[in-house]
Structures are given as C-alpha cells and as structure tokens.
N, C-alpha and C positions, 0 to 999 in steps of 0.2 A: 605323340607331343609336336605343335609345332615347331618347323626349324627356324601296311599288310591287305599268276597264274594257280588258280584251285587246286587241292590236292584231290587224289583220287581215294574214296576209302578203302582200305587195308582188305575187307572180306566182305567178299561179297556171298549171298545164299540165294541159289536160283534150283527153282524142282525141274527135274529133267525126267520124260517118261523112260521106262527102262520095256524089256521084252516082257511082251503077255499084258501091258498095259499095266505094270506095275509103276508104281510111283519110287523114283531116287532121290538123292537131294547132291547137286553137283557143287562144289565149294570151286572159287574163283579167289584165289590169295593174291597177294599183293606183298611180299615176303619184305617183313619189318626190317627195318636196320640194327644193328645190334645194339644192347646198353650201353655198353663204352662209346660208342661210335654217337650215338644218338647226345650222351650226354656232353662229347667232345664237342658236338655243333652246336650245342646249346651256349656252352660256355664260350664258346669261339664270337658269339651273335651279341652276348651279352658286352662281353668284353671287346669290341668293334664300337657298340652303343656308349660303354663307357670312355672307353678313351678316343673318342669323338673330339671334344675339347682340343686334346694333347693334341692329335693328327691335326685339326687344323690353324692350331698356330705352326706346326711344322711344313705347310705347302704353300704354293701359292696359287694353287686354281683350288679353291675353297667347294666349288659348285660340284667339282667332277669327283672330288672326293667325296662331297656328300652322295650323290648319284651312284657311285660305286662300292660305299658303304652298306644305303638302302637297298639295292638292287644285290646284292650277296646275302643280305642279311632277308630282305623279301623270298628271293626264289629259295633258298635255304628252309624258309616258315611254309612256303606254299608246297614243294615238292617232296621234302624229305618223306620217304614214309613211316608213315604213324605204328606206333606200336598197339593200336588195340583201335574196334572200329568204334570205341566211346557207349555211352549209357543210353541214347536216345535223347531226347528234348525236353522242355515242359511243352510241345505244342503251340507256340506264340506265331502268329503271323508275321513273317519279314515287316511289311509297311505297319504293323503295330509295334515291334518293336524300334525300328529305327524314329517313328514319333515319339515312343517313349525315352528312347536315347536321347535324341535330339534336342526333345524340351530339356530335359533335364541339365545339358550341357547350356543352352540359350538362359536358361534360369541363375545357373552358375555363373556366367558370362554378366546377368544383368545386374546379378547383388552385388558380385566382384570389382565390378567396376574393371577399369585399366585402359588401357589403348593399345592401337595396333604398333605392331614391334620396328614397323620399318616400312616404308613406302610398297602399295600392292600393285602386284608387277607381276608378269604370266609365269615371271620363272619362279616366283615364290609360291603360286599359288600352284603349280608341277612340283615341285622339290618339296613342300608339303604335302600333299596328294600323295606322293611316292612314298613319304616317310609314313605316313597313315598307314596304305594298306601293308606298305614292308613289315611294320609292327605288327598290325595284326595279323598280318598270315603267321610270325613267328613265334607271338604272345599266345593269342586265341585260335592257331590250328595245331603246332605243333608243340609249344612249351606246355598248352590246355590238353592234350591228348598224352604227353607223357605222364602229368597229374592224374588224369583221369583214373588211372587204377586204383586212388583210395575214394572216389567219389566225386561227383558235379561241384560240392561245396569246399572239398581244397583244391581243385581245380581250378576256377574261380577266384577264390583268396590267394592262392599259389604264383598266376597268374598275374595278376594284382598286384604284386606285393614287390616281383621281379619287375615288370612292367614301371615301378615305379621307381626303383632301387636305382636303374639304369639311367633315369634320369636325372638323377642328382648332382654329378658330378657339370653336366651340359645348367641348369635352373637351379641350384641349390637346395638345402633344407626345408626353406619355408614352400617348397611345390611338393613336397612329399604327401601330406595328407591328400590336395588336391587330387593327383597321378595318382593315389590308392582308388578313390572315390573313383577316379575316369577308370581307371580296371576294374573294378567292381560291378562300374555299370556296362561295360563293354563284357568281361566278359560272364553275366547277367544273360546278355545277348546272347552269346554262343550257347547258352546251355537253352536259354528258350526257343532256339529255330533251330538247334541243330546246326550251324553254318558259320562260320568265319566273316562270310565274305558280310553279315549284317553288322556287326563291329565296323567292318572296313569300312562302309560307306559313312555310319555316324562318325567314324573317325574324320575323317576326312571332310565331313562336314563341318566338325565342332575345330577344325583348325584352320578351315574357312572362318569361321567365328572369330576366333582370335585374330587374322590376318584384315580382317576387315572394319 
C-alpha cells in the first residue's frame, strides 16, 4: 500500500560424483528458524504495521519512523530463514506476470478514480517504494512460505488477507476488499513465478500509480 535483499532458498540439492563414478546427492541446507521464533517475527512485523498510525502520532520525525519500520519489516521478510523450499511455481514468466499485475492495478485505478493523496516528491516516491518492497518481502516471501505448507491456494489467500488486515488501522475498513484483491494478485504472481521479487516490482509500480 502507498504511504517487500533476496532471501536464499533453504534447501538446494546438488548432484555430486562419488568414488568409482557412483552418483551421490549432496544437500546444502540453510537451517530454518524454529516455528515459535518465526511466529514471533510474523507477529512483531504485523504489529508494527498495525500500530503505524499510533507511532506516527507519537513522534516528531514521521519520515524517519516510517523508514525504520519498513526497514525492519523488509529485512526480516527478506532474510529470515524459510521453513520450506516451497512447491514450485506456475511457470509464468516474470515479464508476463508483471504486465498482468500492473494492468490489473491500472484498471482498478481507472475505474475507481481518485486523486493523489499529496504532492509528488522524490521522498514520497522513495518512501512508497521502500514500503512496497518491504511488504512484499514480508508477505510474499516470509508469510507465503510459512503458509505454503498448506498449499499454494492457502498461502496466496492467507497472505492476502493478512496483508489487507494490517492496513485497516491506517486506511479504514473501506479499503479491505481492495487490499484483499491486491493481495490476491500479488500472491498469484508469487505462485506463478516462484519469486517474491515480481510482486515487489508490481507493488512499487502500483504505488506510483496512486501518487501520480
């Protein structure tokens, strides 16, 4: 929503030639964090996003606060060890997925109308882009991976719903269906391409559509 460094896959299987030409399988494993620790990180990240309006009212440096919040959320989302390697993707190219996603957001912007919430400045563009990348790292990398044990549909829907709920305190209940729809598009991109970077690019461009 206007105002998600890539994480390594936790398991990589590589063929290795053993003695006498026998093929062996060497497995490089990035240890996954415990379930309790991961749950704690998810709760902490969501709490920061939900409490954003209260934190902004309590500070005299709102820009620095937002940078700190989204930097924390983004770094946790991008680098926290994932619980599983996921279940593949739908095989859609990154370019096609971005085109579909941006087209959907542009159509929604055209139908819904509206206007920019403020003047377009460089720091607004940078802050909105930071927020977009941070949220995608958190929701489409970390949250999606945690929920993916129940299947891609559960991961897509669950991450979309959580993404929408954390924005209620900032934007109000009227934005809930819009954010759920946006989260489903971004989650579809995550499944279709196998990467959280594609929804991150789309989210950045979608935020720019709102502020221009």
